[in-house]
C-alpha positions in Angstrom: 18.5 -10.0 26.3 19.0 -10.4 22.5 17.4 -7.9 20.2 17.2 -10.5 17.4 14.9 -13.5 17.0 16.3 -17.0 16.4 16.4 -16.4 12.6 18.2 -13.1 12.7 15.5 -10.5 12.4 15.5 -7.6 14.8 12.5 -8.3 17.1 11.1 -4.8 16.6 11.4 -5.2 12.9 9.0 -8.1 12.7 6.5 -7.0 15.3 3.9 -5.9 12.7 4.4 -9.0 10.6 3.7 -11.1 13.7 0.6 -9.0 14.5 -0.8 -9.5 11.0 0.0 -13.2 11.1 -1.9 -13.5 14.4 -4.9 -11.7 12.9 -4.8 -14.0 9.9 -4.5 -17.0 12.3 -7.6 -15.9 14.2 -9.6 -15.5 11.0 -8.5 -18.9 9.8 -9.7 -20.4 13.0 -13.2 -18.9 12.5 -13.2 -19.9 8.9 -12.2 -23.5 9.9 -15.0 -23.7 12.4 -17.5 -22.3 10.0 -16.5 -24.9 7.5 -16.9 -27.7 10.0 -20.4 -26.4 10.8 -21.3 -26.1 7.1 -20.0 -29.6 6.5 -22.2 -31.0 9.3 -25.3 -28.9 8.6 -25.6 -28.6 4.8 -28.9 -29.8 3.4 -30.6 -30.0 0.0 -29.9 -31.0 -3.6 -26.2 -30.1 -3.4 -25.6 -31.9 -0.1 -23.2 -34.5 -1.4 -21.2 -32.1 -3.5 -20.9 -29.4 -0.8 -20.5 -31.8 2.1 -17.3 -33.2 0.4 -16.1 -29.7 -0.7 -16.5 -28.2 2.8 -14.5 -31.1 4.2 -11.8 -30.5 1.6 -11.7 -26.8 2.6 -11.5 -27.4 6.3 -8.8 -30.0 5.9 -6.8 -27.5 3.9 -7.4 -24.7 6.3 -6.3 -26.9 9.2 -2.9 -27.3 7.5 -2.7 -23.5 6.8 -3.5 -22.8 10.5 -0.6 -24.9 11.6 1.7 -23.3 9.1 0.7 -19.8 10.1 1.2 -20.6 13.8 4.6 -22.2 13.2 5.7 -19.2 11.2 4.8 -17.0 14.2 6.8 -19.3 16.4 9.7 -19.2 13.9 9.6 -15.4 14.1 10.1 -15.7 17.9 6.5 -15.0 19.1 3.5 -16.8 20.5 0.6 -17.5 18.2 -2.9 -16.7 19.5 -4.5 -19.8 20.8 -7.7 -19.1 22.7 -11.2 -18.7 21.3 -11.5 -15.3 23.0 -8.4 -14.1 21.3 -9.7 -15.4 17.9 -13.1 -13.8 18.3 -11.5 -10.5 19.4 -9.1 -10.4 16.4 -11.3 -11.9 13.7 -13.0 -10.1 10.9 -14.8 -13.2 9.5 -18.4 -13.6 10.8 -19.5 -16.7 12.6 -21.8 -18.7 10.3 -24.4 -19.9 12.8 -27.1 -22.4 11.7 -26.5 -22.2 8.0 -27.8 -25.2 6.1 -28.8 -23.5 2.8 -26.4 -24.2 0.0 -26.4 -20.7 -1.5 -25.9 -19.0 1.9 -23.2 -21.5 2.8 -21.2 -20.9 -0.4 -21.6 -17.2 0.0 -20.2 -17.4 3.5 -17.2 -19.4 2.3 -16.6 -16.9 -0.6 -16.9 -13.9 1.7 -14.6 -15.5 4.2 -12.0 -16.3 1.5 -12.2 -12.7 0.3 -11.4 -11.6 3.9 -8.5 -14.1 4.2 -7.2 -13.0 0.8 -7.1 -9.3 1.9 -5.4 -10.3 5.2 -2.8 -12.4 3.4 -2.0 -9.5 1.1 -1.5 -7.3 4.1 0.9 -9.9 5.6 2.8 -10.0 2.3 3.0 -6.2 2.2 4.2 -6.0 5.8 6.7 -8.8 5.4 8.0 -7.1 2.3 8.9 -4.0 4.3 11.4 -6.0 6.4 12.6 -8.5 3.6 10.9 -11.4 5.4 11.0 -13.8 2.4 10.0 -16.8 4.5 6.6 -15.2 5.4 6.1 -14.0 1.8 6.9 -17.5 0.5 4.4 -19.0 2.9 1.6 -16.5 1.9 2.1 -16.5 -1.9 0.6 -19.9 -2.6 -2.3 -19.2 -0.2 -3.1 -16.1 -2.3 -3.0 -17.7 -5.7 -5.0 -20.7 -4.5 -7.7 -18.6 -2.9 -8.0 -16.3 -5.9 -8.8 -19.4 -8.0 -11.2 -20.8 -5.4 -13.1 -17.5 -5.2 -13.4 -17.5 -9.0 -14.8 -21.1 -8.8 -17.3 -20.2 -6.0 -18.5 -17.2 -8.0 -19.0 -19.6 -11.0 -21.0 -22.0 -8.7 -23.1 -19.1 -7.5 -23.6 -17.8 -11.0 -25.0 -14.5 -10.0 -27.1 -15.8 -7.1 
């Protein structure tokens, strides 16, 4: 049995990268589902603005979920794919029955902060094994989310 994956990494070398990517994947799945619920359930004066924004966010996260899963496959492993696996690995809280605009935006911001920390962990782990492909995938996620967190903080304006 080969000790390297299809793209030339020693399988043992990328084990921790794959684990961190799977943790990130699980958290993105919870983030995605929270965004769907927020999109459906938001109420109040900011309904139109936030309804559209949450849809934008969940469409973006759906693309990221696919990219993360495909990177795990590229590294020669199987992405997590059951809700029980996601819940076991996730650090993001489920946002149940949130319809208030401030609570909704705070949940999104906190979720993005968690994702950002996880992405930085993935980058650090990938750097240890010179996995440029994974680093290249994560880098735009990080810069985009840093800006989004700044914007959400501006929207919240100390609330």
